C-alpha atoms as an extended CHARMM CRD file, in Angstrom:
* protein
*
        73  EXT
         1         1  MET       CA           -110.6470000000      -27.1800000000      -12.6730000000  PROA      1               0.0000000000
         2         2  LYS       CA           -111.1000000000      -24.1700000000      -14.9480000000  PROA      2               0.0000000000
         3         3  LYS       CA           -114.5490000000      -22.8610000000      -15.8810000000  PROA      3               0.0000000000
         4         4  LEU       CA           -115.1160000000      -21.5800000000      -19.4030000000  PROA      4               0.0000000000
         5         5  HSD       CA           -118.0500000000      -19.4970000000      -20.5200000000  PROA      5               0.0000000000
         6         6  VAL       CA           -118.5640000000      -20.1130000000      -24.2210000000  PROA      6               0.0000000000
         7         7  PRO       CA           -120.9600000000      -18.4680000000      -26.6730000000  PROA      7               0.0000000000
         8         8  ILE       CA           -123.5350000000      -20.6990000000      -28.3220000000  PROA      8               0.0000000000
         9         9  ILE       CA           -125.5370000000      -19.7990000000      -31.4260000000  PROA      9               0.0000000000
        10        10  ILE       CA           -128.8510000000      -21.5960000000      -31.9190000000  PROA      10              0.0000000000
        11        11  GLU       CA           -130.6820000000      -21.5740000000      -35.2490000000  PROA      11              0.0000000000
        12        12  THR       CA           -133.4470000000      -23.6450000000      -36.8000000000  PROA      12              0.0000000000
        13        13  ASP       CA           -133.2070000000      -25.5000000000      -40.0950000000  PROA      13              0.0000000000
        14        14  GLU       CA           -135.8820000000      -26.1250000000      -42.7170000000  PROA      14              0.0000000000
        15        15  ASP       CA           -137.0130000000      -29.2700000000      -40.8870000000  PROA      15              0.0000000000
        16        16  GLY       CA           -137.4970000000      -27.4980000000      -37.5520000000  PROA      16              0.0000000000
        17        17  CYS       CA           -134.3770000000      -28.9560000000      -35.9280000000  PROA      17              0.0000000000
        18        18  PHE       CA           -132.2920000000      -26.7270000000      -33.6780000000  PROA      18              0.0000000000
        19        19  ILE       CA           -128.6940000000      -26.2390000000      -34.8360000000  PROA      19              0.0000000000
        20        20  ALA       CA           -126.2430000000      -25.3400000000      -32.0570000000  PROA      20              0.0000000000
        21        21  SER       CA           -122.7980000000      -23.9270000000      -32.8430000000  PROA      21              0.0000000000
        22        22  CYS       CA           -119.9020000000      -22.6730000000      -30.7460000000  PROA      22              0.0000000000
        23        23  PRO       CA           -117.8810000000      -20.0780000000      -32.6890000000  PROA      23              0.0000000000
        24        24  LEU       CA           -114.8200000000      -20.5440000000      -30.4580000000  PROA      24              0.0000000000
        25        25  PHE       CA           -114.0450000000      -23.8150000000      -32.2350000000  PROA      25              0.0000000000
        26        26  LYS       CA           -113.8570000000      -24.5050000000      -35.9530000000  PROA      26              0.0000000000
        27        27  GLY       CA           -116.4870000000      -27.0340000000      -37.0090000000  PROA      27              0.0000000000
        28        28  CYS       CA           -118.2000000000      -27.1380000000      -33.6070000000  PROA      28              0.0000000000
        29        29  HSD       CA           -121.8250000000      -27.7950000000      -34.5870000000  PROA      29              0.0000000000
        30        30  THR       CA           -124.5790000000      -30.2320000000      -33.7060000000  PROA      30              0.0000000000
        31        31  PHE       CA           -128.3680000000      -30.4240000000      -33.7290000000  PROA      31              0.0000000000
        32        32  GLY       CA           -131.3340000000      -31.5880000000      -31.7050000000  PROA      32              0.0000000000
        33        33  ARG       CA           -135.1050000000      -31.8850000000      -31.9940000000  PROA      33              0.0000000000
        34        34  THR       CA           -135.4280000000      -29.5160000000      -29.0160000000  PROA      34              0.0000000000
        35        35  ILE       CA           -133.2700000000      -26.6490000000      -27.7600000000  PROA      35              0.0000000000
        36        36  ASP       CA           -132.4280000000      -28.6480000000      -24.6450000000  PROA      36              0.0000000000
        37        37  GLU       CA           -131.2950000000      -31.6180000000      -26.7410000000  PROA      37              0.0000000000
        38        38  ALA       CA           -129.1710000000      -29.3440000000      -28.9480000000  PROA      38              0.0000000000
        39        39  LEU       CA           -127.5700000000      -27.7460000000      -25.8730000000  PROA      39              0.0000000000
        40        40  GLU       CA           -126.8450000000      -31.1370000000      -24.3180000000  PROA      40              0.0000000000
        41        41  LYS       CA           -125.2050000000      -32.3140000000      -27.5470000000  PROA      41              0.0000000000
        42        42  ILE       CA           -123.1690000000      -29.1110000000      -28.0520000000  PROA      42              0.0000000000
        43        43  ARG       CA           -121.8050000000      -29.5220000000      -24.5150000000  PROA      43              0.0000000000
        44        44  GLU       CA           -120.5160000000      -32.9650000000      -25.5570000000  PROA      44              0.0000000000
        45        45  VAL       CA           -119.0370000000      -31.6160000000      -28.8080000000  PROA      45              0.0000000000
        46        46  ILE       CA           -117.3190000000      -28.7750000000      -26.9370000000  PROA      46              0.0000000000
        47        47  GLY       CA           -115.8300000000      -31.3740000000      -24.5750000000  PROA      47              0.0000000000
        48        48  ILE       CA           -114.3580000000      -33.2060000000      -27.5570000000  PROA      48              0.0000000000
        49        49  CYS       CA           -113.0400000000      -29.9370000000      -29.0120000000  PROA      49              0.0000000000
        50        50  LEU       CA           -111.4140000000      -29.0540000000      -25.6830000000  PROA      50              0.0000000000
        51        51  GLU       CA           -109.5720000000      -32.3920000000      -25.6550000000  PROA      51              0.0000000000
        52        52  GLU       CA           -107.9890000000      -31.4520000000      -28.9950000000  PROA      52              0.0000000000
        53        53  THR       CA           -107.4600000000      -27.7030000000      -28.4930000000  PROA      53              0.0000000000
        54        54  ASP       CA           -105.3250000000      -25.6820000000      -26.0970000000  PROA      54              0.0000000000
        55        55  THR       CA           -107.5660000000      -22.9850000000      -24.5670000000  PROA      55              0.0000000000
        56        56  GLY       CA           -104.9330000000      -20.4080000000      -25.4970000000  PROA      56              0.0000000000
        57        57  GLU       CA           -105.6040000000      -21.1970000000      -29.1790000000  PROA      57              0.0000000000
        58        58  LEU       CA           -109.3680000000      -20.5930000000      -29.1440000000  PROA      58              0.0000000000
        59        59  ASN       CA           -110.9820000000      -18.2730000000      -31.6700000000  PROA      59              0.0000000000
        60        60  THR       CA           -111.9560000000      -14.9150000000      -30.1840000000  PROA      60              0.0000000000
        61        61  PHE       CA           -115.7010000000      -14.3450000000      -30.1490000000  PROA      61              0.0000000000
        62        62  VAL       CA           -116.3140000000      -10.6250000000      -30.5220000000  PROA      62              0.0000000000
        63        63  GLY       CA           -120.0820000000      -10.4760000000      -30.4410000000  PROA      63              0.0000000000
        64        64  PHE       CA           -123.2970000000      -10.7410000000      -32.3390000000  PROA      64              0.0000000000
        65        65  ARG       CA           -124.5920000000       -8.0580000000      -34.6800000000  PROA      65              0.0000000000
        66        66  GLU       CA           -127.6820000000       -7.8440000000      -36.8180000000  PROA      66              0.0000000000
        67        67  LEU       CA           -127.6380000000       -6.0700000000      -40.1760000000  PROA      67              0.0000000000
        68        68  GLU       CA           -130.6580000000       -4.8040000000      -42.0810000000  PROA      68              0.0000000000
        69        69  ILE       CA           -130.5580000000       -5.8850000000      -45.7220000000  PROA      69              0.0000000000
        70        70  ILE       CA           -133.0410000000       -4.5300000000      -48.2340000000  PROA      70              0.0000000000
        71        71  GLN       CA           -133.9100000000       -7.1590000000      -50.8030000000  PROA      71              0.0000000000
        72        72  GLU       CA           -135.2760000000       -6.0250000000      -54.1230000000  PROA      72              0.0000000000
        73        73  ALA       CA           -138.5060000000       -7.7150000000      -55.1900000000  PROA      73              0.0000000000
């Protein structure tokens, strides 16, 4: 059994739901009312993605950066 460590991005939407995404897979997104629920669901979605994807074909996650944008009033 091979262990994978995958990056997860968690955001909130306008309704307060937590959106979980895994950038290693195209279209790998889900949501939950709590962070724990979103993480549980993204684990399931990643499992489905792994059934359909060879681990050698995964996207390469480079990292997270934050940019400062100045917005004119």
